[in-house]
C-alpha positions in Angstrom: 33.9 -2.8 -18.6 32.5 -0.8 -15.3 32.8 -3.5 -12.7 36.6 -4.0 -13.9 36.6 0.1 -14.0 35.4 0.2 -10.2 37.1 -3.4 -9.1 40.7 -1.6 -10.4 40.0 1.7 -8.2 39.4 -0.9 -5.2 42.5 -2.1 -5.6 44.6 0.8 -6.8 43.0 2.5 -3.6 43.7 0.1 -1.5 47.1 -0.3 -2.6 47.9 3.8 -1.9 46.3 2.7 1.2 48.3 0.4 2.8 51.8 2.0 1.1 51.2 5.1 2.9 50.6 2.9 5.8 53.2 0.6 6.2 55.3 3.7 5.6 53.8 5.2 8.5 54.7 2.0 10.8 58.2 1.4 9.9 59.1 4.9 10.0 57.3 4.7 13.2 59.7 1.8 14.2 62.6 2.7 13.1 62.5 6.4 15.2 61.2 3.9 18.2 65.4 2.7 19.2 67.1 1.8 15.5 68.8 5.2 13.9 67.6 3.7 10.4 69.9 4.3 7.1 68.0 7.3 5.5 67.4 7.0 1.8 64.2 7.0 0.0 61.5 4.9 0.7 62.5 2.3 3.7 65.9 1.3 2.5 65.2 -1.2 5.6 66.9 -4.0 3.9 69.5 -3.9 6.8 68.0 -3.1 10.0 65.0 -5.8 9.7 63.0 -4.0 7.8 61.0 -5.3 5.2 62.0 -2.1 1.5 59.0 -0.5 0.7 58.7 0.5 -2.9 57.4 3.9 -3.7 55.7 2.4 -7.1 54.5 -0.9 -8.8 54.6 -4.3 -6.7 54.4 -5.7 -4.4 55.0 -2.8 -2.1 57.1 -5.6 0.7 59.5 -8.1 -0.9 59.3 -9.8 2.8 55.4 -10.8 2.9 54.4 -9.6 6.3 50.8 -8.9 8.3 49.2 -5.9 8.9 45.5 -6.0 12.1 42.6 -4.2 9.6 40.0 -3.4 12.2 36.8 -1.7 10.5 32.6 -1.3 10.4 30.9 -4.4 9.6 28.3 -4.2 6.5 27.3 -8.1 7.4 27.1 -8.3 3.5 31.0 -10.5 2.9 33.2 -11.9 4.0 36.8 -9.5 4.3 39.3 -12.3 4.0 36.8 -14.0 0.9 36.8 -11.6 -1.2 38.3 -11.4 -4.2 39.5 -8.4 -4.7 40.8 -7.8 -1.2 42.6 -11.7 -1.3 44.2 -10.6 -5.4 45.6 -7.7 -3.9 47.4 -10.3 -0.3 49.2 -12.0 -3.9 50.6 -8.4 -5.0 50.7 -6.4 -2.0 53.2 -8.7 0.1 51.2 -7.6 2.7 47.9 -10.3 4.5 45.7 -8.5 5.6 44.2 -9.8 10.0 40.3 -8.5 10.0 39.6 -6.9 13.0 35.5 -6.0 11.6 33.4 -4.4 14.4 29.2 -4.8 13.6 28.3 -0.8 12.5 25.9 -0.5 15.4 28.6 -1.1 18.1 31.7 0.4 16.1 31.8 3.6 17.9 32.2 2.2 21.3 34.8 -0.3 20.1 36.6 2.0 18.5 36.8 4.6 22.1 38.3 1.5 24.0 40.9 0.1 21.2 42.3 4.2 21.6 41.7 3.5 25.9 43.1 0.5 26.2 46.1 0.4 23.6 45.7 -2.2 21.9 45.5 -0.8 18.8 44.7 -2.9 14.9 47.5 -1.1 12.5 45.1 0.9 10.7 41.0 2.0 10.7 39.1 1.3 7.6 35.8 3.6 7.0 36.8 4.9 10.7 34.8 7.9 11.2 37.4 9.9 12.9 36.5 13.7 13.6 39.6 16.4 13.5 39.4 16.6 17.6 39.9 12.7 18.5 43.0 13.2 14.9 43.9 15.2 16.8 43.3 13.7 20.7 44.9 10.6 19.3 47.8 12.5 17.4 49.1 14.8 19.9 48.8 11.1 22.2 50.6 9.8 19.2 48.1 6.6 19.0 48.2 8.3 14.6 50.1 9.2 12.4 50.9 12.2 11.2 50.2 11.3 6.6 51.3 14.4 5.9 55.4 12.7 4.9 54.2 9.7 3.1 51.7 11.7 0.7 54.0 13.9 0.2 57.5 11.8 0.7 56.1 10.2 -2.8 54.3 7.1 -1.7 51.0 8.3 -2.6 51.0 10.0 -6.1 47.8 10.0 -7.7 47.2 11.2 -3.7 49.9 14.7 -3.8 48.4 15.8 -7.4 44.8 15.6 -6.6 45.2 17.3 -3.2 48.2 19.7 -5.0 45.1 20.5 -8.3 42.2 20.8 -4.8 43.7 22.2 -1.6 40.6 22.8 -0.2 40.7 19.0 0.3 44.1 19.3 1.3 42.8 22.3 4.3 39.5 19.9 4.8 42.0 16.7 5.7 44.5 18.6 7.5 43.0 19.0 11.6 44.4 21.5 13.7 47.5 20.8 14.8 49.0 20.8 10.7 48.7 16.7 10.5 46.7 14.6 8.3 45.6 11.7 9.8 43.3 10.2 7.6 43.2 9.7 4.7 40.0 10.8 2.4 37.7 9.1 0.2 37.9 11.5 -2.6 34.6 11.1 -4.8 36.1 12.4 -8.2 32.6 11.8 -9.7 31.3 14.8 -11.9 29.3 17.2 -9.8 32.0 17.9 -8.0 34.5 17.0 -5.6 33.5 15.3 -1.9 35.6 13.6 0.6 34.9 12.0 4.1 37.8 10.2 6.0 37.8 7.1 5.9 40.9 5.2 5.8 43.6 6.0 9.1 47.0 5.5 10.8 47.7 3.8 13.7 50.7 3.7 15.8 
């Protein structure tokens, strides 16, 4: 039972991250030249963009591919992990993985931001608040609070509302949230660490 619970939590966390991040990508695309049709939660069908659901699966009706960059810890190839394969089936979102060895991840991360060849999102990127503000002000990172507060992440919003200290900790000095936290709700307390980041 413990293993299933952990797997299920991983699936839900992944779905949440993808839903929030996809909402950010779609908003960026609409702002870039499509007036959009407004609506609640990605009424993109009329503009050629996939419709993004706030609840349930699949997250998008039309299959899409997103690129994720993360630290490779050398344990397994992410594309072969059953949990991630199942999430791709459930969400209709295929992930293309750019895994970088842990010892060179910081250098690669800096090169990616400097070169402008950005993935759709970073996972476990350990962005500092200063990096978040710098890259956010340059438009490389998308503010996530409109999607968190706009219904795309109701479980995260509930936690942030119940624990305003976590929201304060993940909000950068410019007033935005650029990275989703890892929240450990174990009985020993609640800890947070910025891990997943959206990229425009």
